[in-house]
Each structure stands twice: as C-alpha cells, then as structure tokens.
C-alpha positions as CSV (number, residue, x, y, z in Angstrom):
1,M,25.0,152.8,-29.2
2,K,26.5,149.7,-27.6
3,S,29.7,150.3,-25.6
4,L,32.8,149.2,-27.4
5,N,35.1,146.6,-25.9
6,P,38.6,147.7,-24.8
7,E,41.2,146.0,-26.9
8,P,45.0,145.9,-27.0
9,K,46.7,148.2,-29.4
10,P,47.5,146.2,-32.6
11,A,51.2,145.8,-33.5
12,A,52.3,148.2,-36.2
13,G,52.5,146.5,-39.6
14,G,51.4,143.1,-38.1
15,R,50.0,140.6,-40.6
16,Q,46.3,139.8,-40.0
17,K,45.6,136.2,-39.3
18,T,42.7,134.5,-41.0
19,G,40.1,132.6,-38.9
20,V,37.1,130.4,-39.8
21,L,34.1,130.1,-37.6
22,L,31.6,127.2,-38.1
23,I,28.2,127.8,-36.6
24,N,25.5,125.3,-35.6
25,L,22.2,125.6,-33.8
26,G,23.0,124.5,-30.3
27,T,22.2,121.8,-27.7
28,P,21.5,121.5,-24.0
29,A,24.5,120.7,-21.8
30,A,22.9,117.5,-20.6
31,P,19.8,115.3,-21.4
32,T,17.8,116.7,-18.4
33,A,14.8,119.0,-18.1
34,A,16.9,121.4,-16.1
35,A,19.5,121.7,-18.9
36,V,16.9,121.6,-21.8
37,R,14.8,124.5,-20.3
38,P,17.3,127.4,-20.7
39,Y,18.4,126.1,-24.1
40,L,14.8,126.1,-25.4
41,R,14.1,129.4,-23.8
42,S,17.1,131.0,-25.6
43,F,16.2,129.3,-28.9
44,L,12.4,130.1,-28.8
45,S,13.0,133.7,-27.7
46,D,14.8,134.6,-30.9
47,R,12.5,136.8,-33.0
48,R,14.0,135.1,-36.1
49,I,12.5,131.8,-34.8
50,V,9.1,132.9,-33.5
51,E,7.9,136.1,-35.2
52,L,5.4,137.1,-32.6
53,P,5.3,140.1,-30.3
54,A,7.2,139.4,-27.1
55,L,4.2,140.5,-25.0
56,L,2.1,137.8,-26.5
57,W,4.7,135.1,-26.9
58,Q,6.8,135.2,-23.7
59,P,4.0,134.4,-21.2
60,L,3.0,131.5,-23.4
61,L,6.6,130.3,-23.8
62,R,7.5,130.5,-20.1
63,G,4.1,129.5,-18.6
64,V,3.0,126.7,-20.9
65,I,5.5,125.6,-23.5
66,L,8.7,125.3,-21.5
67,P,7.2,123.4,-18.5
68,L,5.6,120.9,-20.9
69,R,8.3,120.6,-23.6
70,A,11.5,120.6,-21.5
71,K,10.7,117.2,-19.9
72,K,9.7,115.6,-23.1
73,S,12.7,116.9,-25.0
74,A,15.0,115.7,-22.3
75,A,13.7,112.2,-22.6
76,N,14.3,112.3,-26.3
77,Y,17.8,113.6,-25.9
78,A,18.5,110.8,-23.5
79,K,17.8,108.3,-26.3
80,V,20.6,109.6,-28.5
81,W,23.1,111.1,-26.1
82,F,26.7,110.0,-26.6
83,K,29.2,109.3,-23.8
84,E,31.2,112.3,-25.1
85,G,28.1,114.5,-25.0
86,S,25.4,115.8,-27.4
87,P,25.7,114.3,-30.8
88,L,25.4,117.7,-32.5
89,E,28.3,119.1,-30.4
90,V,30.4,116.0,-30.9
91,F,30.0,116.0,-34.7
92,T,30.4,119.8,-35.0
93,R,33.6,119.6,-33.0
94,R,34.9,116.8,-35.2
95,Q,34.1,118.8,-38.3
96,C,36.0,121.7,-36.9
97,E,39.0,119.5,-36.2
98,G,38.8,117.9,-39.6
99,L,38.6,121.3,-41.3
100,Q,41.6,122.6,-39.3
101,S,43.7,119.7,-40.5
102,R,42.8,120.5,-44.2
103,L,43.7,124.2,-44.1
104,P,47.1,125.9,-43.6
105,E,48.5,125.8,-40.1
106,D,48.3,129.5,-39.6
107,V,44.5,129.5,-40.2
108,A,42.5,129.4,-36.9
109,V,39.3,127.3,-37.0
110,A,36.7,127.4,-34.3
111,Y,33.0,126.5,-33.9
112,A,30.1,128.1,-32.0
113,M,26.5,127.5,-31.3
114,S,23.7,130.0,-31.7
115,Y,21.9,129.1,-28.6
116,S,24.4,127.3,-26.3
117,E,28.1,127.1,-25.6
118,P,30.5,127.9,-27.0
119,S,28.5,131.1,-27.9
120,I,29.1,133.1,-31.1
121,P,30.4,136.2,-29.3
122,S,32.8,134.1,-27.1
123,A,34.2,132.2,-30.1
124,I,34.8,135.5,-32.1
125,E,36.5,137.0,-29.0
126,A,38.7,133.9,-28.7
127,L,39.7,134.1,-32.4
128,K,40.5,137.8,-32.1
129,A,42.7,137.1,-29.1
130,Q,44.7,134.7,-31.4
131,G,45.3,137.6,-33.8
132,V,42.5,136.9,-36.2
133,G,41.7,140.0,-38.2
134,R,40.0,138.4,-41.2
135,L,37.1,136.1,-40.4
136,I,35.2,133.7,-42.6
137,V,31.9,132.7,-41.1
138,L,30.1,129.6,-42.3
139,P,26.7,128.6,-40.7
140,L,26.4,124.8,-41.1
141,Y,23.0,125.0,-42.9
142,P,23.3,124.2,-46.6
143,Q,20.0,125.9,-47.4
144,Y,19.4,129.4,-46.2
145,A,16.5,130.2,-43.9
146,G,16.1,133.4,-41.9
147,S,15.5,131.2,-38.8
148,S,18.8,129.3,-39.1
149,S,21.6,131.0,-41.2
150,G,20.0,134.5,-40.8
151,A,19.7,134.1,-37.0
152,A,23.3,133.0,-36.7
153,L,24.6,135.8,-38.9
154,D,22.6,138.3,-36.8
155,Q,24.7,137.3,-33.8
156,V,28.0,137.6,-35.8
157,H,27.1,141.1,-36.8
158,D,26.1,142.1,-33.3
159,A,29.4,140.8,-32.0
160,L,31.3,142.9,-34.5
161,K,29.4,146.0,-33.5
162,R,31.1,145.8,-30.1
163,Q,34.6,145.6,-31.6
164,R,36.6,148.8,-31.5
165,N,39.0,147.4,-34.1
166,Q,36.6,145.5,-36.3
167,M,37.5,142.3,-38.1
168,S,37.2,142.0,-41.9
169,L,34.3,139.7,-42.5
170,R,33.2,137.2,-45.2
171,T,30.0,135.1,-44.7
172,V,28.8,132.0,-46.4
173,S,25.0,132.2,-46.1
174,R,24.3,129.0,-48.1
175,F,25.9,126.2,-50.1
176,Y,22.9,124.2,-51.2
177,D,24.1,123.8,-54.8
178,H,27.8,123.6,-54.3
179,P,29.1,120.6,-56.3
180,A,31.3,119.4,-53.4
181,Y,28.4,119.4,-51.0
182,I,26.1,117.7,-53.5
183,G,28.8,115.1,-54.3
184,A,29.4,114.3,-50.6
185,Q,25.6,113.9,-50.0
186,A,25.3,111.6,-53.0
187,A,28.3,109.6,-51.9
188,Q,26.9,109.1,-48.4
189,I,23.6,107.8,-49.8
190,R,25.4,105.6,-52.5
191,N,27.7,104.1,-49.9
192,Y,24.9,103.3,-47.5
193,R,22.9,101.6,-50.2
194,A,25.9,99.6,-51.3
195,Q,26.2,98.2,-47.8
196,H,22.4,97.8,-47.0
197,G,20.8,97.4,-50.3
198,S,18.3,99.8,-51.9
199,G,14.7,99.8,-53.2
200,G,11.5,101.6,-52.7
201,K,11.2,105.4,-52.3
202,L,14.0,107.7,-51.1
203,L,12.8,110.5,-48.9
204,F,14.7,113.8,-48.5
205,S,13.5,115.2,-45.2
206,F,14.4,118.8,-44.5
207,H,13.6,120.8,-41.3
208,G,10.4,122.7,-41.9
209,I,9.6,126.4,-41.5
210,P,6.2,128.1,-41.1
211,L,4.6,128.8,-44.5
212,R,4.3,132.4,-43.5
213,H,8.1,132.7,-43.6
214,E,8.1,131.6,-47.2
215,R,5.3,133.9,-48.1
216,N,7.4,136.8,-46.7
217,G,10.3,136.0,-49.0
218,D,12.3,133.2,-47.3
219,P,14.0,131.1,-50.1
220,Y,14.4,128.0,-48.0
221,Q,11.9,125.6,-49.7
222,S,13.2,126.3,-53.2
223,E,16.8,125.8,-52.1
224,C,15.8,122.5,-50.4
225,R,14.1,121.2,-53.5
226,H,17.0,122.3,-55.7
227,S,19.4,120.4,-53.5
228,A,17.3,117.3,-53.7
229,R,17.1,117.5,-57.5
230,L,20.9,117.8,-57.7
231,I,21.5,114.9,-55.3
232,A,19.0,112.7,-57.1
233,A,20.6,113.5,-60.5
234,E,24.0,112.6,-59.1
235,L,22.6,109.3,-57.9
236,G,20.9,108.7,-61.3
237,L,17.4,108.8,-59.8
238,G,14.3,109.9,-61.7
239,E,11.5,112.0,-60.2
240,Q,9.5,108.9,-59.4
241,D,12.3,107.6,-57.2
242,Y,12.3,110.2,-54.5
243,E,10.2,112.7,-52.6
244,V,11.0,115.9,-50.7
245,C,9.3,116.4,-47.3
246,F,9.6,118.6,-44.2
247,Q,9.8,117.6,-40.6
248,S,9.8,119.1,-37.0
249,R,6.6,121.0,-37.3
250,F,5.8,123.0,-34.2
251,G,2.6,124.8,-33.1
252,P,-0.7,125.4,-34.9
253,A,0.5,127.5,-37.8
254,K,0.8,126.0,-41.3
255,W,4.2,124.7,-42.2
256,L,5.8,123.6,-45.4
257,E,4.4,120.4,-46.8
258,P,4.3,117.5,-47.3
259,N,5.0,116.7,-43.7
260,T,7.6,113.9,-43.2
261,Q,5.6,112.0,-40.6
262,Q,2.4,112.0,-42.6
263,L,4.3,110.9,-45.7
264,I,6.0,108.0,-43.8
265,K,2.5,106.8,-42.8
266,Q,1.1,107.1,-46.3
267,L,3.9,105.2,-47.9
268,A,3.7,102.4,-45.3
269,K,0.0,102.0,-45.9
270,K,0.3,102.3,-49.7
271,N,2.9,99.7,-50.0
272,A,2.6,97.5,-46.9
273,G,5.7,95.5,-46.3
274,G,7.7,97.7,-48.6
275,R,10.9,99.7,-48.1
276,I,11.7,103.4,-47.7
277,D,15.1,105.0,-47.3
278,I,15.3,108.5,-45.7
279,A,18.1,111.0,-45.7
280,C,18.3,114.5,-44.1
281,P,20.5,116.6,-46.4
282,G,19.5,119.9,-44.6
283,F,21.5,118.6,-41.6
284,V,25.3,118.1,-41.9
285,A,25.5,116.6,-38.4
286,D,23.3,114.1,-36.8
287,C,21.3,115.6,-33.9
288,L,18.0,115.1,-32.0
289,E,15.9,115.9,-35.1
290,T,17.6,113.2,-37.2
291,M,18.5,110.5,-34.6
292,E,15.4,110.6,-32.6
293,E,12.7,112.1,-34.8
294,I,13.6,110.3,-38.0
295,A,15.8,107.3,-37.1
296,I,13.8,106.2,-34.0
297,S,10.3,107.7,-34.0
298,G,10.1,107.6,-37.8
299,R,10.9,103.8,-37.8
300,E,8.3,103.2,-35.1
301,L,5.7,105.2,-37.1
302,F,6.5,103.3,-40.3
303,H,6.1,99.9,-38.7
304,A,2.9,100.9,-36.9
305,A,1.4,101.9,-40.2
306,G,2.2,98.5,-41.8
307,G,5.7,99.1,-43.3
308,S,8.5,96.7,-42.6
309,D,11.8,97.9,-44.2
310,Y,12.9,101.3,-43.0
311,H,16.4,102.7,-43.4
312,Y,17.7,106.0,-42.0
313,I,20.8,107.2,-43.8
314,P,23.1,109.1,-41.4
315,C,24.1,112.6,-41.9
316,L,27.5,113.6,-43.3
317,N,29.0,114.0,-39.8
318,D,32.8,113.6,-40.0
319,N,32.8,111.7,-43.2
320,P,36.1,112.5,-45.0
321,D,34.2,113.3,-48.3
322,W,32.3,116.0,-46.4
323,L,35.3,117.4,-44.6
324,D,37.0,117.7,-48.0
325,A,34.0,119.4,-49.4
326,L,33.8,121.8,-46.4
327,A,37.5,122.7,-46.9
328,Q,36.8,123.4,-50.6
329,I,33.9,125.7,-49.7
330,V,36.1,127.6,-47.2
331,R,39.0,127.9,-49.6
332,E,36.8,129.3,-52.4
333,N,35.2,131.8,-50.1
334,G,38.6,132.7,-48.5
335,A,40.3,133.3,-51.8
336,G,43.1,135.9,-51.3
337,W,43.0,135.3,-47.5
338,L,44.1,131.7,-47.2
C-alpha cells in the first residue's frame, strides 16, 4: 500500500470548496532535443500508450527511438513555438482562465498535463491546499481513448490513493456528442469558411490509435465518426462532402484508417488544382500535431502531390464559443456542487 500524505486537520463543519481540473497531454519545456527527450520518455513509457512488456520496449525506446526522435521532434516544435511558450500550454492555460471567468468566484479552476508540468498530482495537491474537497476532472479529449482520457484519469485516481482525507470526485471521460461542443466546432468551421471561402472536400482528421486497441474494446473510432457526423449535420453537409481520417501514425503496427497523409495525397492527385479544408475536432487546442503535422507538413504534401488550395482550420483554442461550451459541460457535470 502506498504511504498516505500528511494533511492538516480539516476545520469542523467547514464547507467543501469545488474545484475543476482540466487535463491535456503535455509538452516539452522548450523546443530543444534536451527538453523533448524526457517528455517523450515519460509519454512513451506509459503502458496505456505502448502496450508492450517493459523488458522489450524500454531498451528499444531508450537506445533507438529517443536518440532519433528527440532531435526531429525538437525541430518540428521550433516551427510552431510561441514567444509565450508551447502552443498547447498557452492555449490550455487560456482555456483554464476563460473557464474560471465563466464559473462562480468560489470555484477553483486549474489545469495539468499528463506528461509534463504542471503535473496532475501537483495540480490536485495545489487545489486541495486551497480547500477543494469536491473535484470535477475533465480531460480535454472529446472522444475517449484509453491512451488519452484513460491514461489521464489513471493518474488522477493514483493521486487520490495517496490522500488521507480523500476528495469527492466526478470525472468527464468524454464529451464527443455534447451539443455545445458540436455547436462550437461547427461554428469554428463555418466562421473560417465565411472568411476564406469553401469548396472541395472537408477532412476531419483525428489522432490515430493502433487497430489492436480498438479490437480490444476501445470506443475511440466510433466516437470520432459520431462527432464528425454531428458536426457535418450541423453544417448542412452530406456524406459526399466530408471524410474522416486518422493522423500521427507511429511504429510498424496497423493503425486506424484511412491515414490522413495518404488521403491528402490521394485527393490532391484525384483533383489536381482543387481545394481541401481540414479540421481536427479531436484536438481542442492547437499543438504540434495540428500546427506542424497538418497545417505545415500537410500543406507541403498536398502541393507536392499536385494540389493547390489547402486550408487548415484552427482548433477551438480560446474561442469564446468553445469557452462557453466548456463552462456548460462543467456546470452540467457539477450539478449540485456549483
């Protein structure tokens, strides 16, 4: 049994404060190989991410993958890094601040990262130090996957195991079909197209997972496709107007298909000179996988294959429609606490 943390004695009859914890994946502290390496080591060592025995995986990770991948990833991070820091951290912090402004003043809102700072245990400890005894946890992944929401909630439960006076806990493991989320996504796409025109195919690109995860019961693909259908319906699109695809494939295992990069090339060759729009509704904050992999490398791939008109539609980020939607999701799940 893990040792319990010492804690101050609670005040008799004291009212428990409510807290909200937003969780995102994580980011290196700087766009350098030295900073990327420990971040990737932490991320790729989680058994929720790579379901291989440690004795087989760790030598490969430390001896081959990290030395090769850290430098390449650092160069990609450098392409999208903001003056304020990592895009993912900047937008997650802004979402936290926007949510705080939309909830009652006595509700404490914080954010954490699964594989970087602020860590989930430290964020929970800080909330408890503020008097939070009732905690609403919302991983910022609309569609549930064991390797994203599941991994984040594992750390939450582990942190609570070490509490002597445990918090009450509510978790929001997914919100892929919530009307407010769907409405915010549709509005983001509609507003972009109003400014930049529209035409051609709309791609909904979601982060991929290994096909083995789905075969073992992960609901991720069905939830992604359901989100896409709802967003398309909100936009008045027919089945012929959009396609769902999956990006960020890693390693030799089979992943969900169709693959985003392959589909981009196919559409460019099929309709040379045509247009595609691409949105990433599985990400609520722009990050390396959207800004570099899709907005930059995807555009280069499309042009190299003969396409000419490529539009990346940014994520929800700190869009007021999304912040309103986020507050609505929290209020509904905090009924009786807020």
